[in-house]
N, C-alpha and C positions, 0 to 999 in steps of 0.2 A: 552516683552522682546524677546520671540523667534521670534516675527515678524521683530524686528529691526536687530537681527542677520542674519535673513534669507536676509534680504534687503542689509544688508553690505556684506554678502557672494556672494549676486547676483552681487553686484557691483565690488568686487574683482574678480569675475569670468568674467565679463564683460571687466573688464580692462585687465586681462590676456588674454583673448580671443583677444582682440583689439591689445595686444602687440605681440601675436602670429602671427596675419595676418598681422601686419605692419612688422614684421621679415621675414615673408614669401615673402611678396610683396617685401621688400628690396631686398630680394636674387633673387627673378624672375627679377627684374628690374636690379641688376647687371648681372646676366646671360645673358639677353636680350641684355645688353649695350656690353658684351664681344663677344657675338655673331654677333652683328653688326659691331664691331670692326674688328672680324676677317673676317667677309664678305667684308667689306671695303677693308682689308688688301689684301683679295684674287682678289677681283675686279681689285685693283691697279696692283698687280703682273700680272694677266693675261692682262690688258691693256699695260704694260709695255713691256710684251713678245710680244704680238701683234705687237706693234711698233716697236720692234727689228726685229720682222719676215720681217714686211713690208721694213723695212731699208734694210735687207739684200736682199730680192727679188727685191728691185729697184737696188741694187748694181749689181745682176746677170744679171737682163735685160740691164744694161748698156754694160756688157760686154758679153752677151750670143752670139753675132754674131761673133765678132772675135775671142773668145775663141772656138766656135764650127767650124770656118773656120781652124783655127791652127790644133786642135785635128784632123779635117778631112785630112788636107794636110799632117800632120805626118802618120796618120794611112794608107793612101794611099801608101806613099813612102815604110813603112814597108811592106805592101802586094806586091808591086812590087819587094821589095827584095825576099822576102819569096817565092812568087809563080811565078814570071816573069823573074826571073834570072837578076834583075838591076845590081847586083855587077858584075855577070859573064859578062855581056855585056858591062860596062863602066868602070869598073875597071882595074887594071892592067896597059898595055900600051896603052889602048885607049886613043885617043889625047883629050878626054873630061873627062878623070878621075878626074881631079883636079876639074872640075865643078862639078861633080857627088858627090865628096865627099864634097864639100863646100854646095850644096844645100841640102844635106842630113843633116850635121849639123846645117844648118840654118832652117829647119823644127823642128828639136829636139830644138834648142835655142828658136824658136819662141813660141813653145808650153810653155816651161817653163817661157817665159817672159810674156805671157798673164795669166798664172797662177799665177804668182808673183803680177801681178797688181791686180788681183781679190783677191789674199790672203791680201795684204795689205789694201785694202779697207774694207774687210769683217772679218778679223780677231777678232776684237774687238766687233763684234754684236754676242750676244747670241741669235741665231734663232731657239732654241728648237729641238725636235727630229722629226719634220715633215716638210714637205715643198720642194719645187724643190731645195732650197739653201743647205739644209742638204743631199739631195740625191746627187747633184753636188759635194759637199765637199767630200762625202763619195767615190765616182768614182775617185775624182782627188787623193784621198789619196792612193787608191789601185793602182793606176798607178805610183805615185812616189814609193810605196813600192816594186813594181815590178822591177822599174829600180835600187832599192839600195838592192835587195834580194841576199846575198851573196850565199845562196844555188843554186842559178842559175849558178855559176860560176862567175868568174871575168871579163869575156867578156860584155862589154857594162853596167857594173856596175858603178852606178854614186850615191854617197851618197847624201842625202838631202842637206847637205852644198853646194854640187857642183851644185846640181840641182838649188837651190835657187841663187848661185852666178852666174849661167850663166843666168838666169832669170832677176836678177838684171842689169846686163851688156847689156841686149836687151832693156831696159827700157829708152826711151827718151820723151822729152816734146817738142810738136810742138803747136803752136798757144794757148798756155794755157791749153792744153790737154796732159794728159800722155798716152802714146803710146808705141808699141812695135816697134822696128825699123824694116824697110823694107829691102829687100834683097840687095838693092844698096849700102845702108850704112853698112850693116853686111859684104858685100863683101869686101869694102874698108878697115875694120879694121880687118877682120877675121885673118890674119896672125900674129897680134901683139895680139888683145884683147882675141882671142879665141883660141890661139896657143896651150894652154895646152890641150885641148880637140880634136883639128880637127884630127891630125894624128892617135892617139890612137884609137878614136871612128871608123873612117873609116877602119882602119886596122881590127878591133875587129868585125866590122859589117859583115865582110867575115868569120867569125870564125864560124864553124858549130855549136860549144856549144852556141853560141848566139841566136840561132834561136828559143829556147824554150822561152827567155826572150821577144824576138821581138814579137812572137805570143801573148804570154799573153798581153803585151802591147797592140798589135794592136787590140785585141778582146776588151780590156777595154776602148780603144779610140772610138771604135765603139759605145759601150755603152753610152759613154759621149755625142757623138754627136747626138745619139738618144733622149738624155735628153733634150739637148739644141735646137735640132730643133724636139720638140715633135710632131708637125703637119706634119713632114715630107715635109716641104715646099722646102728645099734646097738640102737635100741629100740623101732621101729615097731611091731613085733608084741607086745612086752609091755604098751606103751601101750594098744594096741587092745583089750587085755583089762582094763585097769583102769578 
């Protein structure tokens, strides 16, 4: 009789042990499955982020040269105003005063134009916290904030809405491509399309209070050009003198 109970108890113990092992194995399987799902989700997230980063870099590559050229031309004009007496030489009663004003506004508008084109293509791309696109976006935002900073006084202050409005007005389409209009077309429509800004900005450029804003913007534009022309192929020597 005792042998039978021992056998019965052994069988029960074996069944319990088997059940415990099965439960433990099931929990381990569930944990592994959950970890696999989490790993797959993380891999998919990283792959999607990488794809967006690549898309953002592709957009930046497409507009790198024209944006660098616009930033360089504007910073050079600001440097000429700050250091070489451009306004004193060509302002006032100078016979080319009107052209000096128009070309200065054109360089401001051209920069905002290419910035707006880049913004339109890149605004819905989440390109993470790293990479050239993020760095360029940071410097562009810095320039925008320098233009709209009210602490620098009212001279040359352009709110973000004005900056984007100027940029939008500069955008044209030629041969199926979205571009920023050239100086000839800008000059032809300057007195009508850009009249709200032309006289005010040119008058305020000569305001001594505006110098701090122009200097801050000029330095940031130099930083932007260096980012866009990282190898120093186009503008290294010129920026070294700015």
